[in-house]
Kinemage of the C-alpha trace (Angstrom):
@kinemage 1
@onewidth
@group {chain A} dominant
@subgroup {mainchain}
@vectorlist {calphas} color= white
{ca unk a 1} P 92.967 6.149 108.513
{ca unk a 2} L 90.319 6.743 111.165
{ca unk a 3} L 87.443 9.138 110.600
{ca unk a 4} L 88.188 12.751 111.476
{ca unk a 5} L 86.568 14.343 114.518
{ca unk a 6} L 85.397 17.973 114.328
{ca unk a 7} L 84.732 20.278 117.249
{ca unk a 8} L 83.366 23.801 116.772
{ca unk a 9} L 83.441 26.353 119.604
{ca unk a 10} L 80.894 29.127 118.978
{ca unk a 11} L 82.298 31.482 121.604
{ca unk a 12} L 85.772 31.627 120.034
{ca unk a 13} L 84.530 30.828 116.481
{ca unk a 14} L 87.142 28.069 116.252
{ca unk a 15} L 86.867 24.776 114.407
{ca unk a 16} L 89.285 22.009 115.321
{ca unk a 17} L 89.489 18.947 113.103
{ca unk a 18} L 91.401 15.979 114.508
{ca unk a 19} L 92.643 13.297 112.120
{ca unk a 20} L 94.612 11.336 114.733
{ca unk a 21} L 93.392 12.071 118.284
{ca unk a 22} L 96.003 12.040 121.068
{ca unk a 23} L 98.927 11.688 118.649
{ca unk a 24} L 102.113 13.711 119.276
{ca unk a 25} L 102.509 16.453 116.703
{ca unk a 26} L 104.453 19.454 115.484
{ca unk a 27} L 102.456 22.641 114.912
{ca unk a 28} L 102.857 25.161 112.101
{ca unk a 29} L 100.973 28.428 111.625
{ca unk a 30} L 99.978 28.456 107.951
{ca unk a 31} L 98.116 31.769 108.233
{ca unk a 32} L 97.081 33.846 111.246
{ca unk a 33} L 93.830 31.809 111.140
{ca unk a 34} L 94.975 28.293 110.179
{ca unk a 35} L 97.217 26.002 112.232
{ca unk a 36} L 98.375 22.583 111.017
{ca unk a 37} L 99.472 19.838 113.405
{ca unk a 38} L 101.383 16.943 111.878
{ca unk a 39} L 103.476 13.906 112.718
{ca unk a 40} L 106.823 14.775 111.171
{ca unk a 41} L 108.411 11.269 111.125
{ca unk a 42} L 105.294 9.729 109.563
{ca unk a 43} L 104.686 12.728 107.271
{ca unk a 44} L 100.973 12.830 108.065
{ca unk a 45} L 98.420 15.350 109.290
{ca unk a 46} L 97.227 15.084 112.886
{ca unk a 47} L 94.845 18.065 112.993
{ca unk a 48} L 93.788 21.478 111.726
{ca unk a 49} L 92.704 24.457 113.817
{ca unk a 50} L 90.658 27.092 112.000
{ca unk a 51} L 90.481 30.331 114.015
{ca unk a 52} L 87.753 32.851 113.133
{ca unk a 53} L 86.122 30.061 111.157
{ca unk a 54} L 83.211 32.274 110.053
{ca unk a 55} L 85.654 34.586 108.280
{ca unk a 56} L 87.451 31.688 106.582
{ca unk a 57} L 84.169 30.160 105.371
{ca unk a 58} L 82.539 33.434 104.320
{ca unk a 59} L 81.822 33.768 100.608
{ca unk a 60} L 82.331 36.990 98.686
{ca unk a 61} L 80.539 38.309 95.605
{ca unk a 62} L 83.388 36.800 93.578
{ca unk a 63} L 83.482 33.397 95.270
{ca unk a 64} L 85.210 31.855 98.276
{ca unk a 65} L 87.825 33.788 100.234
{ca unk a 66} L 91.463 32.850 99.669
{ca unk a 67} L 94.254 33.396 102.171
{ca unk a 68} L 98.016 33.532 101.542
{ca unk a 69} L 100.003 30.801 103.302
{ca unk a 70} L 102.289 33.376 104.916
{ca unk a 71} L 103.582 30.925 107.523
{ca unk a 72} L 105.427 28.909 104.881
{ca unk a 73} L 107.989 31.689 104.439
{ca unk a 74} L 109.154 31.162 108.043
{ca unk a 75} L 109.988 27.471 107.467
{ca unk a 76} L 113.152 25.813 106.229
{ca unk a 77} L 112.947 24.536 102.654
{ca unk a 78} L 112.803 20.935 103.886
{ca unk a 79} L 109.967 21.631 106.325
{ca unk a 80} L 108.117 23.783 103.770
{ca unk a 81} L 108.240 20.922 101.243
{ca unk a 82} L 106.946 18.486 103.877
{ca unk a 83} L 104.083 20.800 104.871
{ca unk a 84} L 103.093 21.408 101.232
{ca unk a 85} L 103.088 17.655 100.630
{ca unk a 86} L 100.810 17.104 103.645
{ca unk a 87} L 98.492 19.939 102.554
{ca unk a 88} L 98.017 18.410 99.106
{ca unk a 89} L 96.943 14.960 100.383
{ca unk a 90} L 93.838 13.756 102.186
{ca unk a 91} L 92.673 14.324 104.801
{ca unk a 92} L 93.848 17.972 104.678
{ca unk a 93} L 93.079 18.349 100.963
{ca unk a 94} L 89.486 17.331 101.764
{ca unk a 95} L 89.194 20.559 103.787
{ca unk a 96} L 91.705 23.021 102.296
{ca unk a 97} L 92.294 23.694 98.624
{ca unk a 98} L 95.863 24.797 97.886
{ca unk a 99} L 96.548 27.026 94.908
{ca unk a 100} L 98.792 29.928 94.019
{ca unk a 101} L 98.594 33.570 93.103
{ca unk a 102} L 101.177 34.764 90.604
{ca unk a 103} L 101.505 38.564 90.702
{ca unk a 104} L 104.491 38.429 88.317
{ca unk a 105} L 106.388 35.897 86.227
{ca unk a 106} L 109.008 35.568 88.965
{ca unk a 107} L 106.742 35.493 92.031
{ca unk a 108} L 104.328 32.783 93.152
{ca unk a 109} L 102.426 33.044 96.423
{ca unk a 110} L 100.786 29.875 97.793
{ca unk a 111} L 97.181 30.452 98.877
{ca unk a 112} L 94.420 28.371 100.438
{ca unk a 113} L 90.655 28.335 100.770
{ca unk a 114} L 88.134 26.115 102.512
{ca unk a 115} L 86.714 23.390 100.256
{ca unk a 116} L 83.287 23.340 101.924
{ca unk a 117} L 81.709 24.238 105.219
{ca unk a 118} L 83.169 21.886 107.842
{ca unk a 119} L 81.303 22.996 110.950
{ca unk a 120} L 79.479 20.250 112.838
């Protein structure tokens, strides 16, 4: 895999990380602030767009901020499984940590947080 390319725009506070420049991709909104682009036939990540990056990277008194992956609920089971697989492998897993919040024994909500500051 080629090295990822990061581009941060200060005006819009957006970080784009490209894993495969110029490659055709399908886009999925994981959260209102995180978009994943991926090559569906090859089952690999093409890029991540992090909107309001400062908010995503901001620490709290209790640690890093976590965000529910609300966009997964809009996907078919097959596509959701594919996206979760991509999220749990490098290069995406080098940037986003995937975990879950379990408010009850019968409910599990997938969540994510930034691994480290990615801005260049």
